[in-house]
N, C-alpha and C positions, 0 to 999 in steps of 0.2 A: 057554573060552567055546565054546559049541556053534555049529554052522553056522547053526542057526535063529535063535539070539540075535544072532549077528553080522549076519545079514541084516536083522533087525528094527532094530538099532542103526544100520546103514548106511543103511537107507531113511530114517530120521529125520535122520541126518547129511546126506545128499544133498539132502533137502528144504530144510535150512537153508543149504546151500552154494550156492544159486543166486546169481545176480548180485544184488548189494545196492547200489542207488544211494543217494547222500546229497546233500543240498543245505543250505546254511546262509547266513543273511543276518544281519548284525550291524552295530553301530556301535561303534567304538572311538575311542581318542584320535587316530587318523589319519583318521577319517571312516568313512563307510559301507564295508563289505566284503561280498563274496559269495564263496562257496566251493561247489564241487561235486566229486563224485567217484563212483567205482564200485569195488567190490571183488568178487572171485570166487575160487573154488577154483582152484588152479594146474592141476588136471587138465582144467579147461575149456579151457585154452589148447592142450592136446594134441589137441583135436578128438575126444575119446573120446565114444562113444555113451553114453546113460544105462545101457544094459546093461553096457557095458565098465567104466563107472565103478563100478557096483554090484558087479561081480565083483572088481574091484581092491580095493574097500573091504573086502569080505568076507575076501579073502586077507590084507590088511593087518591087519584086526582079529584074525583067527585066529593070525597071527604075532606079534601084540602090538606092532606098529610104530605110530609116531605118525601123526596125520593129515597130509595134504599141506598145504603152506603156502598161505596166502591171499595174493593179490597184488591190487594196485589202483593206481589213478591218481587223483590229486587236483589240482585247479586252483583258483585263487582270485586275487582282486585287488580293488583299490579301485574304487569307482564314481566 
């Protein structure tokens, strides 16, 4: 992979790696339930700047390493 292609792929990857909230409402046999959560790229936790994240992604892509894990928090309960 060329550095230019790696940068192109990484820019698209980082755009998708932003914080992704979720919410759910439903009714089951136990009654109404709600759920909420948020997931994000683990590098977000490290406090890296966007430029640092892009540079790390390009290095990772050039080396053929897998993407960083996504982490998240989810909460839910009955109404």
